[in-house]
Phi, psi and omega in degrees: 000122182260145175240149177254128175260121181256144176267169179299339179277343181266347182281125180283152176296148177294145185285138181260348184082003180260159180230165179065215183300315174302326177293318180294316180296322178296323181280328185255027179303327177302327180296314173302321175300323182292311180303317180295311181297323177294315177296320176299313175306311179294322177297319179290322181284327189301328179282349182282153175299151185306316181298320180295321178298319179298308183299311180303313179298317177300311176303320179297317176303312177294316177303321180299318176293320175299323175303316177298316179303308179298309183295321181297321177298306178304325181276356181074019181275353181252019179297325173295124187304322182299320181287321179295316180300314178300314181294316180296318181295322174302319178298314183294322182289311177295329171294322175295325179292317184296317178295321181295320181298323178279344181276339182260169179290158188304326181292320175286326181299328176301323179285322178297316185286322175300318180295326178293311179298321176296309178304320179291325176301322176290328178295313176300315180299322179291318178294328175291323182288320184280338183063034185236164173072304179233157180297153186301322182296322178292319178294326178290309180308310181298318181297316179291318179296316181299316180292322175302312179298314178300315178298317179298313178302323182282326186261318180260322182099197176297133190277000000 
């Protein structure tokens, strides 16, 4: 008797019985959550002075990394020293980006923050692909939100 082992990346999403656009929306609901969260964030940030926007965005970049470390620990996914080291290194790297963003002028900060959000999107993509540390839906939501925020920073600037 042979058994087949499937990894999280090979496991198909459960069927909803829907077809067409409703099926796509049912599978991609984390993307919708990301768009709503991004719009809400931008709405809340836009009336604030530029420097406050920089500080807030910088803290959010760091917080996004801390969430991975905390969630991974709670799920027991960081018991392996290598994984814990990788997550801790990520927190330190995103912390360095946050510190750099608040240390430079607001115009330069938008590029530093865009780089931070883009780097965090790559971090999310890796975790989504591996299906580890955080749930896949969370990694997808975070990935889309990170890319939206980076795009806004690069095209519009601080809101």
